[in-house]
C-alpha positions as CSV (number, residue, x, y, z in Angstrom):
1,V,97.4,8.2,-22.9
2,Q,98.9,4.8,-22.8
3,L,102.3,4.0,-21.2
4,Q,104.0,0.7,-21.0
5,A,107.3,0.0,-19.1
6,F,109.4,-3.0,-19.8
7,G,112.9,-4.2,-19.5
8,G,113.0,-5.2,-15.8
9,G,114.4,-8.4,-14.5
10,L,116.7,-10.1,-12.0
11,V,120.3,-8.8,-11.9
12,Q,123.2,-9.2,-9.4
13,A,124.4,-6.3,-7.4
14,G,126.7,-4.2,-9.4
15,G,125.0,-5.1,-12.7
16,S,123.0,-3.0,-15.1
17,L,119.6,-2.9,-16.7
18,R,117.9,-0.6,-19.1
19,L,114.2,0.1,-18.8
20,S,112.1,1.4,-21.6
21,C,108.7,3.1,-21.6
22,A,106.7,3.4,-24.8
23,A,104.0,6.1,-24.9
24,S,101.0,6.8,-27.1
25,G,98.0,9.0,-27.2
26,R,99.7,12.3,-26.6
27,T,102.2,14.5,-28.3
28,F,105.2,12.8,-26.7
29,S,107.8,15.5,-27.2
30,S,105.6,18.2,-25.5
31,Y,105.7,16.7,-22.1
32,Q,108.1,15.9,-19.3
33,M,108.4,12.2,-18.5
34,G,109.4,10.6,-15.2
35,W,110.4,7.3,-13.6
36,F,109.2,6.3,-10.2
37,R,109.6,3.2,-8.1
38,R,107.9,1.4,-5.3
39,A,109.7,-1.0,-3.1
40,P,107.8,-3.7,-1.0
41,G,106.3,-2.1,1.9
42,K,107.3,1.4,1.0
43,E,105.7,4.5,-0.7
44,R,106.3,5.2,-4.3
45,E,109.3,7.4,-4.8
46,F,110.6,9.7,-7.5
47,V,113.6,8.4,-9.5
48,A,114.3,10.7,-12.4
49,R,112.6,13.0,-14.9
50,I,113.4,14.5,-18.3
51,N,112.0,17.5,-20.1
52,G,110.3,17.3,-23.5
53,S,113.3,18.0,-25.6
54,G,115.6,15.8,-23.5
55,S,117.9,18.7,-22.7
56,S,117.2,18.8,-19.0
57,T,117.2,15.9,-16.4
58,Y,116.8,15.6,-12.7
59,Y,117.5,12.7,-10.3
60,A,116.8,11.5,-6.9
61,D,119.9,11.7,-4.7
62,S,119.8,7.9,-4.2
63,V,120.3,7.2,-7.9
64,K,122.4,10.2,-9.0
65,G,125.6,9.1,-10.8
66,R,124.3,5.6,-11.4
67,F,121.1,6.1,-13.4
68,T,120.6,8.0,-16.6
69,V,117.2,9.0,-18.1
70,S,116.9,9.7,-21.8
71,R,114.3,9.8,-24.5
72,D,113.9,9.3,-28.2
73,N,111.0,11.5,-29.3
74,A,111.0,9.9,-32.8
75,K,110.1,6.6,-31.1
76,N,107.9,8.0,-28.3
77,T,110.1,6.2,-25.8
78,V,111.8,7.2,-22.6
79,Y,114.7,5.1,-21.1
80,L,116.2,4.6,-17.7
81,Q,119.7,3.2,-17.8
82,M,120.5,1.7,-14.4
83,N,124.1,1.0,-13.6
84,S,125.9,-0.2,-10.4
85,L,122.6,-1.6,-9.1
86,K,122.2,-2.2,-5.4
87,P,119.8,-4.5,-3.6
88,E,117.9,-1.4,-2.3
89,D,117.1,-0.6,-5.9
90,T,114.7,-3.5,-6.0
91,A,111.3,-2.2,-6.8
92,V,108.5,-2.0,-9.4
93,Y,109.5,0.8,-11.7
94,S,106.8,2.8,-13.5
95,C,106.9,5.7,-16.0
96,A,104.7,8.7,-15.9
97,S,103.8,11.5,-18.3
98,Y,103.6,15.0,-16.7
99,R,100.9,17.6,-17.0
100,D,101.1,20.9,-15.2
101,Y,104.4,19.9,-13.7
102,Q,103.0,16.8,-12.0
103,P,102.9,13.2,-13.0
104,A,99.4,12.7,-14.4
105,Y,99.4,9.5,-16.5
106,W,100.9,6.2,-15.4
107,G,101.9,3.0,-17.0
108,Q,102.1,-0.5,-15.7
109,G,105.3,-1.1,-13.9
110,T,108.1,-3.5,-14.5
111,Q,109.8,-5.4,-11.7
112,V,113.5,-4.9,-11.0
113,T,115.1,-7.3,-8.5
114,V,118.8,-6.9,-7.5
115,S,120.3,-9.8,-5.7
116,S,123.2,-9.4,-3.2
């Protein structure tokens, strides 16, 4: 399984970014996908996840109402739309493919930096 996240960058507080994660090597639509992030000096934390069909999503409280996870199974891609970004959202964001209800396969992350 190969996952590659991209779309990060530098943005001012209040701005928006959309991250993408392209997947290969697995039947994409059969598995939950998730986004996680790791800020400098902190543990990796859950951000959002979406089920295989895209009909169900779940968010960390810290991003609820600001971030939206979606997927396009025809393109084997999952997205994270991030709005109203805050400096505390600064982190390396990674995507993961789930197995047995746990994130099992990880891609390289993409850096998101939010300036105040």
